[in-house]
C-alpha positions, 0 to 999 in steps of 0.5 A, spaced: 500 499 500 502 506 498 502 511 504 501 518 505 506 522 510 500 522 516 500 514 515 507 514 516 507 518 522 502 514 525 505 507 523 511 509 527 507 512 533 504 505 533 510 502 535 512 507 540 506 506 544 506 498 544 507 497 552 514 494 554 517 494 547 524 494 547 530 492 543 534 487 545 541 489 548 547 488 543 542 486 537 542 493 533 547 493 527 546 498 522 550 500 516 549 507 512 551 508 505 551 514 501 549 514 494 551 521 493 550 528 496 542 527 497 541 520 498 543 514 503 540 507 505 541 505 512 540 497 513 541 492 518 538 488 524 535 488 531 531 484 535 525 486 538 523 484 545 515 484 546 512 483 553 507 477 553 500 477 557 503 471 561 509 474 563 514 472 558 518 476 553 517 474 545 524 475 542 523 477 534 529 478 530 528 483 524 531 486 519 530 493 516 532 498 510 531 506 510 532 510 504 533 517 505 533 524 501 536 530 503 531 536 504 532 542 500 530 546 507 530 542 514 523 541 517 523 541 524 530 541 524 530 534 520 535 535 514 533 528 511 526 525 509 524 517 509 522 516 502 522 508 503 522 504 509 521 496 510 522 492 516 520 485 517 521 479 522 527 474 519 524 468 517 525 461 520 531 457 516 527 452 512 528 445 515 531 442 508 536 448 508 538 446 515 540 439 512 544 441 507 548 446 511 549 440 516 552 436 510 558 441 508 
């Protein structure tokens, strides 16, 4: 789905409001690549920790990518605009792949 600016703001506010949501210490890894003077890509990994109703904490390893474009004029002190973002849980390794890797 294409989302407008307010949709993006609401998306990030939603995650900021999840009670007890945190990053697992030491799990965040990120690399920024400048594509020129006005574009950059930031990608990496992290693990969310999400409290469960039974008191357990669910660990969700995830990956992310942001694409930024430098604004002609900063807005609210921010020079860079997010022009694309993707974040998703890292899928479990298929059992068939585990068997192949074990043979190496």
